[in-house]
C-alpha positions in Angstrom: -24.3 -55.7 -41.6 -25.6 -58.9 -40.0 -29.3 -59.6 -39.7 -29.1 -58.9 -36.0 -27.8 -55.4 -36.4 -30.3 -52.6 -36.3 -29.8 -48.9 -37.0 -30.6 -46.7 -34.0 -30.3 -43.1 -33.0 -28.8 -42.0 -29.7 -28.7 -38.5 -28.1 -25.3 -37.7 -26.7 -26.1 -34.3 -25.1 -25.9 -30.7 -25.9 -23.0 -30.7 -28.3 -23.7 -27.8 -30.6 -23.9 -24.0 -30.0 -27.7 -24.0 -29.8 -27.7 -26.3 -26.9 -29.9 -28.8 -28.8 -29.0 -32.4 -28.6 -26.6 -33.7 -31.2 -27.8 -37.0 -32.7 -25.6 -39.5 -34.2 -26.5 -42.8 -35.8 -25.0 -46.1 -34.6 -25.5 -49.6 -35.7 -26.2 -51.9 -32.8 -23.1 -53.4 -31.1 -23.8 -57.1 -31.8 -20.6 -58.9 -32.7 -19.8 -58.3 -36.3 -21.6 -54.9 -36.5 -19.8 -51.6 -37.2 -20.4 -48.5 -35.1 -20.8 -45.4 -37.1 -20.2 -42.1 -35.3 -20.3 -38.7 -36.9 -16.8 -37.5 -37.5 -17.5 -34.0 -36.1 -18.6 -35.4 -32.7 -16.3 -34.2 -29.9 -16.5 -36.7 -27.0 -15.4 -34.2 -24.4 -15.3 -30.4 -24.1 -15.7 -27.9 -21.3 -19.3 -26.8 -21.5 -19.7 -24.3 -18.7 -18.2 -22.8 -15.6 -20.5 -22.3 -12.7 -20.3 -19.6 -10.0 -22.6 -19.8 -6.9 -23.5 -16.2 -6.3 -24.9 -14.2 -3.4 -26.9 -12.3 -6.1 -27.0 -13.9 -9.5 -28.6 -10.7 -11.0 -25.8 -8.5 -9.7 -23.1 -10.9 -10.8 -24.8 -11.2 -14.2 -24.8 -7.4 -14.6 -21.1 -7.3 -13.8 -20.2 -9.9 -16.5 -22.5 -8.3 -19.0 -21.0 -4.8 -18.3 -17.3 -5.8 -18.1 -17.0 -8.7 -20.5 -19.9 -8.0 -22.9 -21.6 -11.3 -22.1 -25.1 -12.0 -23.3 -27.9 -14.0 -21.7 -28.3 -17.3 -23.4 -31.9 -17.9 -22.2 -34.2 -16.1 -19.7 -33.2 -16.8 -16.0 -34.9 -19.8 -14.5 -35.7 -21.1 -11.0 -34.8 -24.8 -10.6 -36.3 -26.9 -7.8 -37.9 -30.2 -7.0 -36.9 -33.7 -6.4 -34.8 -34.1 -9.6 -32.7 -31.0 -8.8 -32.1 -32.2 -5.2 -31.2 -35.7 -6.3 -28.8 -34.3 -8.9 -26.9 -31.9 -6.6 -27.3 -33.9 -3.4 -28.9 -30.9 -1.5 -32.4 -31.6 0.0 -35.1 -29.1 -1.0 -32.8 -27.2 -3.4 -34.2 -24.1 -5.0 -31.8 -22.4 -7.4 -32.1 -19.2 -9.5 -30.0 -19.8 -12.6 -28.6 -17.4 -15.3 -26.6 -18.6 -18.3 -24.3 -16.1 -20.0 -22.5 -16.5 -23.3 -19.1 -14.9 -23.8 -18.6 -12.8 -27.0 -18.0 -14.8 -30.1 -18.2 -18.2 -28.5 -20.9 -20.7 -27.6 -19.0 -22.7 -25.0 -17.8 -22.6 -22.4 -20.6 -20.5 -21.0 -20.9 -18.9 -17.6 -23.6 -20.4 -15.3 -24.5 -18.2 -12.3 -26.5 -19.9 -9.6 -28.1 -18.3 -6.6 -29.3 -20.9 -4.0 -32.2 -20.1 -1.8 -30.1 -21.5 1.0 -26.4 -21.0 0.5 -23.3 -21.2 2.7 -21.1 -18.1 2.7 -17.3 -18.4 2.7 -14.5 -16.0 3.2 -13.1 -14.2 0.2 -11.1 -16.7 -1.8 -7.3 -16.4 -2.1 -5.2 -17.3 -5.1 -3.3 -20.0 -3.2 -6.3 -21.9 -1.9 -6.8 -25.5 -3.0 -9.5 -26.0 -5.6 -10.6 -23.9 -8.5 -8.8 -20.6 -8.2 -9.8 -18.1 -10.9 -11.3 -17.4 -14.3 -8.7 -16.2 -16.8 -9.5 -13.9 -19.8 -7.2 -13.1 -22.7 -7.9 -9.5 -23.8 -6.8 -6.9 -26.3 -6.9 -4.1 -23.7 -6.1 -5.0 -20.1 -6.2 -1.4 -18.8 -9.7 -0.8 -20.2 -11.0 -4.0 -18.7 -9.4 -3.2 -15.3 -11.3 0.2 -15.4 -14.6 -1.6 -16.2 -14.1 -4.1 -13.4 -13.5 -1.3 -10.9 -16.5 0.7 -12.2 -18.7 -2.3 -12.0 -17.9 -3.0 -8.3 -14.9 -5.3 -8.6 -11.5 -4.7 -7.0 -7.8 -5.0 -7.7 -6.0 -8.0 -6.2 -2.5 -7.5 -7.6 -0.4 -5.3 -9.8 -0.1 -5.5 -13.6 3.0 -7.6 -14.1 5.1 -8.4 -17.3 5.8 -12.1 -17.6 7.3 -11.5 -21.0 10.2 -9.3 -22.1 10.5 -5.6 -22.9 10.3 -6.4 -26.6 7.5 -9.0 -26.3 5.5 -8.2 -23.2 3.0 -10.6 -21.7 1.0 -8.7 -19.1 -1.2 -10.2 -16.4 -3.1 -8.9 -13.5 -5.4 -10.5 -10.9 -8.6 -8.8 -9.9 -11.9 -9.7 -8.2 -15.5 -9.5 -9.6 -18.2 -7.7 -7.6 -18.6 -10.8 -5.3 -14.9 -11.4 -4.7 -14.3 -14.2 -7.2 -10.8 -14.0 -8.6 -10.2 -13.0 -12.3 -6.9 -13.1 -14.2 -6.6 -10.7 -17.1 -3.9 -11.4 -19.7 
């Protein structure tokens, strides 16, 4: 290492399951210096999926009841200049709930309820943009029943995309706020 190189620590963001910053040590990038990065550092991964809700509490109860999600932290209200600068909406006030899916840290489900939101018609599967959340399950029928009991609805029929010998069943449904779910 040249005399100009200095060891420094940099925080690259919430990269572990506890949502605490992952710190890696680098040597400065002067010519002739080596950059040391932890081998387990993953430069990119899907961290969360966000749904803007009419009622974040109601939607949270749905995902907890149907998919056994757990709250990752107590709900929070986000507001102020930093929030508004970040999302581009003046005077934003957002009620935020983070849910963890069973047996995984990420991606997690972020439910946001804006103090001032814009409603839309119920989404359709062929609309441009993000279409649906897909869940791979052991028991589609049981989950379908849970969805209906928790205020969701059926969108399509259970369909076999596989063969008789090796079935691959899928069905589209809606959560309690009309967001599209695919069960497989």
